[in-house]
C-alpha positions as CSV (number, residue, x, y, z in Angstrom):
1,M,0.2,-0.4,0.3
2,A,2.5,2.1,1.0
3,A,4.9,1.7,-2.4
4,L,1.6,2.2,-4.6
5,A,0.3,5.7,-2.5
6,M,4.0,7.0,-3.5
7,T,4.0,5.8,-7.1
8,F,0.5,7.1,-7.2
9,V,1.7,10.8,-5.4
10,T,4.8,10.8,-7.6
11,L,3.2,10.2,-10.8
12,L,0.5,13.4,-9.7
13,F,3.6,15.9,-10.1
14,L,5.4,14.4,-12.5
15,D,2.9,14.5,-14.9
16,F,2.8,17.6,-17.6
17,S,-0.2,16.0,-19.8
18,G,-3.2,16.6,-17.7
19,V,-4.1,12.6,-17.9
20,M,-2.8,11.7,-14.4
21,H,-5.0,13.7,-12.7
22,G,-8.3,12.0,-13.9
23,Y,-7.0,9.0,-12.3
24,L,-5.1,10.1,-9.3
25,G,-6.0,13.5,-8.4
26,W,-8.1,11.9,-5.3
27,V,-4.3,11.2,-3.7
28,A,-3.8,14.7,-3.5
29,K,-7.2,15.2,-1.9
30,I,-6.8,12.9,1.2
31,Q,-3.4,14.7,2.5
32,L,-4.5,15.7,6.3
33,I,-3.8,19.5,5.5
34,P,-4.8,20.1,1.9
35,A,-7.8,18.3,3.4
36,V,-8.3,21.3,6.2
37,L,-7.7,24.0,4.2
38,A,-10.2,23.1,1.9
39,F,-12.9,22.5,4.4
40,N,-13.3,18.7,3.2
41,V,-14.6,17.7,6.7
42,A,-15.4,13.9,5.2
43,V,-11.9,13.5,4.8
44,V,-10.5,15.1,8.0
45,L,-13.2,12.9,9.9
46,L,-12.0,9.7,7.8
47,L,-8.6,10.4,9.0
48,V,-9.2,11.5,12.7
49,V,-11.6,8.0,12.9
50,L,-8.5,5.7,11.0
51,T,-6.3,7.4,13.5
52,L,-8.5,6.8,16.7
53,V,-8.9,3.3,15.0
54,F,-5.7,1.9,14.2
55,G,-3.3,4.3,15.0
56,R,-0.8,6.3,12.8
57,I,-1.0,4.3,9.9
58,Y,-1.6,8.0,8.0
59,C,2.1,8.3,8.4
60,S,3.0,5.3,6.8
61,V,1.0,4.5,3.9
62,V,-0.5,7.9,3.2
63,C,2.0,10.6,3.7
64,P,4.7,10.7,0.6
65,L,7.2,12.4,2.7
66,G,7.2,9.5,5.5
67,I,7.3,7.1,2.9
68,M,10.0,8.7,1.3
69,Q,12.0,8.6,4.6
70,D,11.6,4.7,4.5
71,L,13.2,4.4,1.1
72,L,16.1,6.3,1.9
73,S,17.0,4.8,5.2
74,S,16.7,1.2,3.3
75,L,19.4,2.6,0.7
76,R,22.2,2.3,3.3
77,R,24.8,-0.7,2.2
78,K,24.8,-1.7,5.9
79,R,21.1,-2.3,7.5
80,L,20.6,0.4,10.0
81,R,19.8,-0.4,13.3
82,Y,18.0,1.9,15.6
83,R,17.5,2.3,19.2
84,F,14.9,4.1,21.2
85,S,14.9,7.8,22.0
86,P,13.3,9.7,24.4
87,E,10.6,11.8,22.6
88,K,11.8,15.6,22.0
89,R,8.6,16.9,23.5
90,L,9.0,20.8,23.7
91,L,10.4,20.8,20.1
92,R,7.6,18.6,19.1
93,Y,4.6,20.9,20.5
94,T,6.5,24.3,20.0
95,L,6.5,23.7,16.4
96,L,3.3,22.5,16.2
97,A,2.1,25.4,18.3
98,V,3.9,27.5,15.9
99,F,2.3,25.7,12.5
100,C,-1.4,26.2,14.1
101,L,-0.7,29.7,14.5
102,C,0.7,30.3,11.1
103,L,-2.2,28.3,9.6
104,A,-4.9,30.3,11.9
105,L,-3.4,33.4,10.5
106,G,-3.3,32.5,6.6
107,L,0.5,32.7,6.8
108,G,0.8,30.0,3.8
109,S,4.5,30.2,3.2
110,A,5.4,29.3,6.8
111,V,2.8,26.6,6.7
112,A,4.3,25.3,3.1
113,L,7.4,25.1,4.9
114,L,6.7,22.2,7.4
115,E,3.8,20.7,5.5
116,P,5.3,17.6,4.7
117,Y,2.6,16.6,1.7
118,S,4.0,20.2,0.3
119,A,7.0,19.3,1.2
120,Y,7.2,16.4,-0.9
121,G,5.8,18.2,-3.9
122,R,8.4,20.4,-4.3
123,I,11.2,18.0,-4.2
124,A,9.2,15.8,-7.1
125,Q,8.1,18.9,-9.3
126,N,11.7,20.9,-8.8
127,L,14.1,17.9,-8.4
128,L,12.2,14.8,-10.3
129,Q,10.0,16.3,-13.2
130,P,12.9,17.5,-15.3
131,L,14.5,14.0,-15.1
132,W,11.0,12.8,-16.3
133,V,10.3,15.7,-18.9
134,A,14.2,15.0,-20.2
135,G,13.5,11.1,-20.4
136,N,10.1,12.5,-22.4
137,N,11.9,14.4,-24.6
138,V,14.5,12.0,-25.9
139,L,12.1,9.2,-26.6
140,A,10.1,12.3,-28.9
141,S,13.1,12.9,-30.6
142,V,13.4,8.9,-31.0
143,A,10.2,8.4,-32.4
144,E,10.4,11.6,-34.5
145,R,12.9,10.1,-36.6
146,H,10.7,7.0,-37.1
147,D,7.7,9.4,-38.0
148,S,5.7,8.9,-34.7
149,Y,4.6,11.5,-32.7
150,A,3.5,9.3,-29.9
151,F,5.4,11.7,-27.8
152,Y,6.0,15.6,-27.6
153,T,8.9,18.0,-26.3
154,V,8.6,19.9,-23.2
155,D,10.8,22.3,-22.4
156,V,12.7,21.6,-19.1
157,W,13.3,25.5,-17.5
158,V,14.1,26.8,-13.8
159,R,10.2,28.4,-12.8
160,S,11.7,29.4,-9.3
161,L,15.5,29.3,-8.1
162,P,14.8,29.7,-4.4
163,T,12.0,27.3,-4.5
164,L,14.5,24.8,-6.6
165,L,17.2,25.5,-3.4
166,I,14.3,24.8,-1.0
167,A,13.3,21.5,-2.5
168,A,17.2,20.4,-2.6
169,V,17.5,21.6,1.2
170,T,14.6,20.1,2.1
171,L,15.9,16.3,0.3
172,V,19.0,16.5,1.8
173,A,18.2,17.4,5.6
174,V,15.3,14.7,5.5
175,G,17.6,12.2,3.9
176,A,20.5,12.9,6.2
177,M,17.9,12.2,9.2
178,A,16.2,9.7,7.2
179,L,19.9,7.7,7.1
180,H,20.9,8.3,10.7
181,G,17.6,7.9,12.6
182,G,14.6,6.6,10.3
183,R,11.3,8.7,11.2
184,S,13.2,11.2,13.3
185,Y,12.3,14.0,10.9
186,C,8.3,12.6,11.5
187,N,8.6,12.3,14.9
188,T,10.8,15.7,16.0
189,I,9.7,18.5,13.2
190,C,6.6,17.0,11.1
191,P,3.6,18.8,13.0
192,V,1.4,16.7,11.0
193,G,3.1,13.8,12.9
194,T,2.8,15.6,16.2
195,L,-1.0,16.0,16.1
196,L,-2.1,12.7,14.4
197,G,0.2,11.6,17.7
198,L,-1.8,13.4,20.3
199,V,-4.5,11.6,18.7
200,S,-3.2,8.0,18.1
201,R,-2.6,7.6,22.0
202,F,-6.1,7.2,22.2
203,S,-6.4,4.6,19.1
204,L,-7.9,1.4,19.6
205,L,-5.3,-0.9,18.2
206,K,-1.9,-0.4,19.5
207,I,1.3,-2.2,19.0
208,S,1.7,-3.4,23.0
209,L,5.1,-5.0,24.5
210,D,4.1,-7.9,27.3
211,P,6.6,-7.9,29.9
212,E,6.3,-11.2,30.8
213,R,7.6,-12.3,27.7
214,C,9.8,-9.9,26.6
215,R,13.3,-11.3,27.2
216,K,15.1,-7.6,26.5
217,C,16.8,-9.3,23.6
218,G,16.5,-5.6,21.5
219,K,15.6,-6.6,17.8
220,C,12.2,-5.2,18.1
221,E,14.2,-1.9,19.6
222,R,16.5,-2.1,16.5
223,S,14.0,-2.5,13.6
224,C,11.6,0.2,15.0
225,K,12.3,3.1,12.9
226,A,10.4,5.7,15.1
227,A,12.7,4.5,18.0
228,C,9.6,4.3,20.2
229,I,10.1,0.9,21.6
230,D,12.2,1.5,24.9
231,V,13.3,-2.6,25.7
232,E,15.5,-1.5,29.0
233,H,11.7,-0.1,30.5
234,K,10.0,-2.5,28.2
235,T,7.0,0.4,26.7
236,V,6.3,1.8,23.6
237,D,5.2,5.6,22.9
238,H,1.9,5.4,20.9
239,S,2.4,8.8,20.0
240,R,4.9,8.4,17.8
241,C,4.7,4.6,16.5
242,V,3.3,4.8,13.0
243,V,2.6,1.0,12.9
244,C,4.5,-0.1,10.2
245,G,4.9,-3.8,11.7
246,N,8.6,-4.1,11.8
247,C,8.7,-4.9,15.3
248,L,6.1,-7.8,14.9
249,E,8.1,-9.8,12.2
250,Q,11.4,-9.3,14.5
251,C,10.2,-10.6,17.6
252,A,10.8,-14.8,18.5
253,F,9.1,-14.7,21.6
254,D,5.6,-13.3,21.0
255,S,5.5,-10.3,23.6
256,L,4.8,-7.7,20.8
257,H,0.9,-8.0,19.5
258,Y,-1.1,-5.3,17.6
259,A,-4.5,-5.7,19.6
260,R,-6.6,-3.9,21.7
261,H,-5.0,-4.3,25.1
262,A,-1.5,-5.8,25.8
263,F,-1.2,-9.3,26.8
264,R,-0.6,-10.4,30.5
265,G,-0.2,-13.4,32.6
266,V,1.0,-15.7,29.5
267,T,3.4,-18.3,30.3
268,P,6.8,-16.7,28.6
269,A,8.5,-19.1,26.0
270,A,11.5,-20.8,26.6
271,D,14.6,-19.0,26.8
272,T,16.5,-18.9,24.1
273,T,17.9,-16.7,21.7
274,P,16.6,-17.1,18.0
275,A,18.6,-16.6,15.0
276,E,18.6,-13.3,12.9
277,A,15.8,-12.5,11.3
278,A,16.6,-12.2,7.2
279,P,15.8,-8.6,6.4
280,D,13.1,-7.7,3.8
281,P,14.4,-5.1,1.5
282,S,11.4,-4.7,-0.3
283,R,8.8,-3.4,2.9
284,R,8.7,0.1,1.7
285,S,9.7,-0.7,-2.0
286,F,9.7,2.4,-4.1
287,L,8.5,2.0,-7.7
288,L,9.2,5.4,-9.1
289,G,12.6,4.1,-9.8
290,M,10.6,1.8,-12.7
291,A,8.7,4.6,-13.7
292,M,11.5,6.7,-14.0
293,A,13.8,3.8,-16.2
294,G,15.9,4.9,-19.0
295,T,15.0,9.0,-18.1
296,A,18.3,9.4,-16.9
297,A,19.7,11.5,-20.0
298,A,21.2,14.7,-20.2
299,L,18.6,17.5,-20.3
300,A,17.5,18.4,-24.1
301,K,19.5,20.8,-25.6
302,V,17.9,24.3,-26.0
303,E,18.1,25.4,-29.4
304,K,19.1,29.1,-29.8
305,Q,15.8,31.0,-30.7
306,V,16.6,33.3,-34.0
307,D,14.1,35.5,-36.1
308,G,13.9,34.0,-39.4
309,G,17.6,32.6,-38.9
310,L,18.9,35.7,-39.6
311,A,18.9,37.7,-36.1
312,A,18.5,36.6,-32.4
313,V,15.7,37.0,-30.7
314,K,16.1,39.0,-27.3
315,D,14.6,37.0,-24.2
316,R,11.2,38.5,-22.8
317,V,11.9,40.1,-19.7
318,Q,8.9,39.6,-17.3
319,P,7.3,43.4,-16.1
320,E,7.2,44.6,-12.6
321,R,4.1,44.3,-11.2
322,L,2.5,46.5,-8.9
323,T,0.0,43.7,-7.8
324,Q,0.7,39.7,-8.8
325,L,-1.4,37.8,-10.9
326,T,-3.3,34.8,-9.4
327,P,-4.8,32.3,-11.3
328,P,-8.4,32.1,-12.4
329,G,-10.8,30.7,-9.7
330,S,-7.9,31.6,-6.5
331,L,-10.8,34.6,-6.1
332,S,-8.1,36.8,-4.4
333,A,-4.5,37.3,-3.4
334,A,-5.6,37.0,0.0
335,N,-7.4,33.2,-0.6
336,M,-4.2,32.1,-2.3
337,Q,-2.1,33.7,0.3
338,R,-4.5,31.8,3.2
339,H,-5.1,28.6,1.7
340,C,-2.1,27.9,-0.5
341,T,0.1,25.5,0.7
342,A,2.9,25.8,-2.3
343,C,3.0,21.9,-3.0
344,Q,3.6,22.8,-6.6
345,L,0.9,20.8,-7.8
346,C,-0.8,23.6,-10.0
347,V,2.4,24.5,-11.7
348,S,3.9,21.2,-12.7
349,E,0.1,20.8,-14.5
350,C,0.1,24.3,-16.1
351,P,0.8,23.2,-19.8
352,N,1.1,27.1,-21.1
353,G,4.0,27.8,-18.9
354,V,2.4,30.7,-16.9
355,L,2.6,29.7,-13.6
356,R,5.4,29.4,-11.3
357,P,6.4,30.0,-7.6
358,S,6.7,33.2,-6.1
359,T,9.8,34.6,-5.0
360,S,8.4,37.4,-2.6
361,L,8.8,36.7,0.9
362,L,5.0,36.8,2.0
363,T,4.0,34.7,-0.3
364,L,7.1,32.5,-1.1
365,M,6.7,29.4,-3.4
366,Q,3.1,30.1,-3.8
367,P,1.8,30.5,-7.2
368,V,1.9,33.5,-9.5
369,M,1.3,34.3,-13.0
370,G,4.0,35.3,-16.2
371,Y,3.8,35.5,-19.4
372,E,6.9,35.0,-21.0
373,R,6.5,31.6,-21.9
374,G,2.4,31.8,-23.0
375,Y,-0.5,33.1,-21.7
376,C,-3.5,31.4,-19.9
377,R,-5.7,30.0,-22.5
378,P,-9.3,30.3,-21.8
379,E,-10.3,27.1,-22.6
380,C,-7.6,25.4,-20.0
381,S,-8.7,24.9,-16.0
382,R,-6.3,22.6,-15.4
383,C,-4.8,24.5,-12.1
384,S,-8.6,24.8,-10.6
385,A,-9.2,20.9,-11.3
386,V,-5.8,19.8,-9.2
387,C,-6.0,22.2,-6.7
388,P,-6.8,20.1,-3.1
389,T,-6.8,22.8,-0.7
390,G,-9.4,25.4,-2.0
391,A,-6.6,28.3,-3.1
392,I,-7.8,27.7,-6.7
393,R,-11.6,26.6,-6.2
394,P,-12.9,24.8,-9.8
395,V,-13.8,26.8,-12.1
396,T,-15.0,25.7,-16.0
397,P,-14.2,27.0,-19.4
398,E,-17.5,29.2,-19.8
399,Q,-16.9,30.5,-15.8
400,K,-13.0,31.5,-17.0
401,V,-13.7,33.9,-19.4
402,S,-15.9,36.1,-17.1
403,I,-12.8,36.2,-14.6
404,Q,-11.1,39.1,-14.5
405,I,-7.7,38.4,-12.6
406,G,-5.8,41.6,-13.8
407,H,-6.1,44.1,-17.0
408,A,-4.0,44.9,-20.0
409,V,-2.1,48.2,-19.6
410,W,0.1,50.1,-22.7
411,V,3.4,51.2,-22.3
412,R,3.5,53.9,-25.2
413,Q,7.5,54.2,-25.3
414,N,8.1,49.9,-25.8
415,C,5.5,49.7,-28.9
416,V,7.2,49.2,-31.9
417,V,4.4,51.3,-34.0
418,V,6.0,54.0,-32.1
419,T,9.2,53.3,-31.4
420,D,10.0,51.6,-34.7
421,G,7.0,53.9,-37.1
422,V,5.5,50.2,-38.6
423,S,2.1,48.8,-38.0
424,C,1.1,46.0,-35.9
425,G,-2.1,45.3,-33.9
426,N,-0.6,42.2,-33.1
427,C,-2.2,42.3,-29.3
428,A,-6.0,43.2,-30.8
429,R,-5.8,40.3,-33.5
430,H,-5.0,38.1,-30.3
431,C,-7.0,39.2,-27.6
432,P,-9.6,36.6,-27.1
433,V,-12.6,38.5,-25.5
434,G,-12.0,41.6,-27.9
435,A,-11.1,43.8,-25.3
436,I,-8.7,45.5,-27.6
437,T,-9.1,48.2,-30.1
438,M,-7.0,49.7,-32.6
439,V,-7.5,53.9,-32.4
440,P,-5.1,56.9,-34.3
441,L,-2.0,57.6,-32.1
442,D,-3.1,61.2,-32.9
443,P,-6.9,61.5,-31.9
444,D,-6.8,64.3,-34.6
445,D,-5.7,62.2,-37.8
446,E,-7.5,59.5,-38.4
447,L,-4.8,58.4,-41.2
448,S,-1.6,58.4,-38.2
449,A,-0.5,54.8,-37.2
450,Q,-3.2,52.7,-35.0
451,V,-2.1,52.1,-31.5
452,P,-3.8,50.0,-29.0
453,A,-6.5,51.3,-26.6
454,V,-7.6,48.7,-24.0
455,D,-11.7,48.5,-22.4
456,E,-10.7,47.3,-18.8
457,T,-14.5,46.5,-18.1
458,R,-14.0,43.4,-20.9
459,C,-10.3,42.6,-20.1
460,I,-9.9,39.3,-18.2
461,G,-6.2,39.7,-18.0
462,C,-5.6,35.7,-20.1
463,G,-1.8,37.7,-20.9
464,A,-2.3,37.1,-24.7
465,C,-1.6,40.7,-25.6
466,E,1.9,40.6,-24.0
467,H,2.6,37.4,-24.5
468,L,2.3,37.8,-28.2
469,C,3.5,41.2,-28.2
470,P,6.6,42.1,-30.7
471,A,8.6,44.3,-28.3
472,R,11.4,43.2,-26.7
473,P,12.9,42.4,-24.2
474,F,9.8,44.7,-22.3
475,A,6.5,44.1,-23.9
476,A,4.6,47.1,-25.5
477,I,1.7,46.1,-23.3
478,Y,1.2,44.0,-19.9
479,V,-1.3,42.6,-17.5
480,E,-1.6,44.5,-13.9
481,G,-3.2,42.4,-11.3
482,H,-6.2,42.7,-9.1
483,E,-5.9,42.0,-5.7
484,T,-9.5,40.3,-5.7
485,H,-10.5,39.1,-8.7
486,R,-14.1,40.4,-10.6
487,E,-16.8,38.9,-12.5
488,V,-17.2,40.8,-16.1
């Protein structure tokens, strides 16, 4: 189950075609914090009930960051032998209190740094997806040579350097903790683990140790990746136990049981020392390696863009917007800030290269829009379909064309009609809602050059005009965002 859950979540973030969401979108919506932010009461209650009955199985078979730790700890050449460590209660509950405070205040960026599902999403989107896309591009190149177009090439680019660095640091930090102490991150830092640990203290089924049968051989303690079995005192810390079952396989004296009550008054088994149990390397196998086979090729070579093969085209520079653009369905910048955990799922799904993580400190890693690589096509609503937290509410293409996320602004000094004395009209021709018309540059001369005029009451801020403007490096028309979206 854990391997399947890990594979499903990973494929959801690697996918750039939009196909996987139809089959695996539910995997993101059963994560605890996204369900809380989306006010998905049914999922939250289900997870609480499961924890009250079975213990912290969420951390063991649902949370992708928890499963990743099991994978990383299993990569050691020499099998990792754990040992009991006392609970870091002050650290755990301080971080939980800070997390809950940030959640209540709507500080999405602070929540994003600690939320485990989002942390794994950033790792998958920033570190794994480029390899996946590069492998796809290799296959597309091979297929094209055989007159097949079963694959198509996709650009590989860094959407946000700060987010990439945060993802890399998270992987290194969590990996180091996993290689050294198994589930150390889960049981010292992760606020979701601490919260579910409080609930699991009252779970119906628990792993209990029978002191009369226990011979203190230490095998259960050495196999406990949560470091919650104290053989010396013959106790189990149920707030940290993730119910992985490793200890049950190791005990040869039948002193450990996953049941409602601990066993008492049973005649101890013979005092013999059994042979070492054979390790089980497939316990938390990670199927992503299979899915990623053959994609370790170098990134696809980026060809230099030229205009007719004669002159190099300057790269587009994104304008300085007074208000950042947030996608249709996000309602407002405030709603995005409160609900988004910066998991990057919408960023990985955007087919037009519009969404990228914010570099602003207040909204760090949350999605904002830029039009230098594409524009927000009216028929596309994939970001609203995949968001599990309610930061981007579902919208249909029909609803999307009536949502005004911003309005276009013409910049006279950048327009090629003014600077080069040529006719253009590109922005007006490609505006999907007819919000741009061409008017004389000189109002008193109807025969003068035509320049764009924007009807702000009709403009929806899709960015088609900005993206297709021929002026370089700064567009002559750009979209200014709205703090609160409007209906047009």
